[in-house]
Structure formats: structure tokens, C-alpha cells
KEDREN-989079 format. One record per residue (C-alpha): x, y, z; residue number from 1. Coordinates in nm, 2 decimals. Each point is the difference from the previous one (the first is absolute). Layout:
# KEDREN-989079
      xx      yy      zz  resi
       X       Y       Z   NUM
...
***
This chain:
# KEDREN-989079
      xx      yy      zz  resi
  -10.15    4.42    0.31     1
   -0.28   -0.25    0.04     2
   -0.23    0.21   -0.21     3
    0.26    0.03   -0.27     4
    0.05   -0.38    0.01     5
   -0.37   -0.06   -0.02     6
   -0.05    0.23   -0.30     7
    0.31   -0.14   -0.17     8
   -0.11   -0.36    0.02     9
   -0.37    0.04   -0.06    10
   -0.12   -0.11   -0.34    11
   -0.11    0.28   -0.22    12
   -0.33   -0.01   -0.18    13
   -0.02    0.13   -0.34    14
   -0.32    0.15   -0.12    15
   -0.07    0.12   -0.35    16
   -0.23    0.28   -0.09    17
   -0.30   -0.09   -0.22    18
    0.17    0.14   -0.31    19
    0.31   -0.21    0.07    20
   -0.22   -0.31    0.05    21
   -0.18    0.06   -0.33    22
    0.33    0.05   -0.18    23
    0.15   -0.31    0.15    24
   -0.31   -0.21   -0.10    25
    0.02    0.13   -0.35    26
    0.37   -0.07   -0.03    27
   -0.05   -0.35    0.14    28
   -0.28   -0.06   -0.26    29
    0.22    0.13   -0.28    30
    0.30   -0.21    0.09    31
   -0.22   -0.32    0.04    32
   -0.15    0.07   -0.34    33
    0.35    0.04   -0.16    34
    0.12   -0.32    0.17    35
   -0.31   -0.19   -0.12    36
    0.05    0.13   -0.35    37
    0.36   -0.12    0.01    38
   -0.09   -0.34    0.12    39
   -0.27   -0.02   -0.28    40
    0.24    0.10   -0.27    41
    0.26   -0.26    0.13    42
   -0.27   -0.27    0.00    43
   -0.10    0.09   -0.35    44
    0.35   -0.03   -0.12    45
    0.06   -0.32    0.19    46
   -0.32   -0.17   -0.13    47
    0.02    0.13   -0.36    48
    0.07   -0.35   -0.15    49
   -0.32   -0.13    0.16    50
   -0.23    0.30   -0.04    51
    0.06    0.06   -0.37    52
   -0.14   -0.33   -0.12    53
   -0.28    0.02    0.25    54
   -0.10    0.35   -0.12    55
    0.02   -0.11   -0.36    56
   -0.22   -0.30    0.07    57
   -0.26    0.21    0.18    58
    0.00    0.25   -0.29    59
   -0.04   -0.27   -0.26    60
   -0.28   -0.16    0.21    61
   -0.19    0.33    0.01    62
    0.06    0.07   -0.37    63
   -0.11   -0.35   -0.11    64
   -0.30   -0.03    0.23    65
   -0.26    0.13   -0.25    66
    0.12   -0.23   -0.27    67
    0.00   -0.30    0.23    68
   -0.35    0.09    0.12    69
   -0.12    0.04   -0.36    70
    0.13   -0.34   -0.11    71
   -0.12   -0.19    0.31    72
   -0.36    0.11    0.00    73
   -0.23   -0.24   -0.18    74
   -0.17    0.01   -0.24    75
    0.22    0.22   -0.20    76
   -0.20    0.22   -0.23    77
    0.18    0.14   -0.30    78
   -0.17    0.17   -0.30    79
   -0.34   -0.13    0.10    80
    0.12   -0.36    0.02    81
    0.02   -0.21    0.32    82
    0.34   -0.17    0.03    83
    0.13   -0.24    0.26    84
   -0.33   -0.05    0.17    85
    0.10   -0.35    0.10    86
    0.35   -0.13    0.10    87
    0.19   -0.16   -0.29    88
    0.19   -0.25    0.21    89
   -0.14   -0.31    0.18    90
   -0.26   -0.08   -0.26    91
    0.13   -0.35   -0.06    92
   -0.15   -0.31    0.17    93
    0.29   -0.04    0.24    94
   -0.09    0.32    0.19    95
   -0.34   -0.10    0.12    96
    0.08    0.02    0.37    97
   -0.16    0.29    0.19    98
    0.32    0.11    0.17    99
    0.21   -0.01   -0.32   100
   -0.27    0.18   -0.20   101
   -0.03    0.27    0.28   102
    0.38    0.04    0.00   103
    0.01    0.04   -0.38   104
   -0.29    0.24    0.00   105
    0.17    0.22    0.27   106
    0.34   -0.02   -0.16   107
   -0.13    0.12   -0.33   108
   -0.20    0.29    0.15   109
***
């Protein structure tokens, strides 16, 4: 009876075969992927009011970047003529200060 009691109360250890371990790891990976996908979809739906304007702004920035670059590079050469070689603003006598002139030059670049 002591042996029966010892075998009855001893914790059993489970061991998996290599095929079972591989299957369990693959199933765990698949379920974690499905869970991550579900969380990602939920976050996309929850953050839709924020993400839509952000994505539109990024798309417009990338679409307009060549035009902005073309218009900000000086001097602007068009049809063989040099245009906007010097800033148009701050040419009056009141803008003689170096800081203000530098600000106007950089603002009109």
C-alpha cells in the first residue's frame, strides 16, 4: 500500500516527442500571429480618425515636395532667363539690420 500511495501522489512529468514539440511551437506561433493581427486591426479601427488626416498629409507632402523644391531654389531659371536671384522683400531702408535682413533672406528662400 505504501508503494501505491507513493505512485498515486507523485507528480507526473509529461514529455513530448520532438514531433509534438515542433507542432506545439508552430501552433503557438500561429495563434500569436492571429492575436497580433487582431490587435492591429482593432488599433487601426480605433485610430482611424487620427490616422486618415495624418496619412493624407504625408501623401500630400511627398507629392508636393518636387514643386516646393523647384520654387525654393534660387536663382530660378526659366526659358533662359534668371528670375528671383535676389529676395524681393526687405529692400527698403528700414530693413538694414543684419539680423532682420538675414531673417528675410532665409524666409524667402
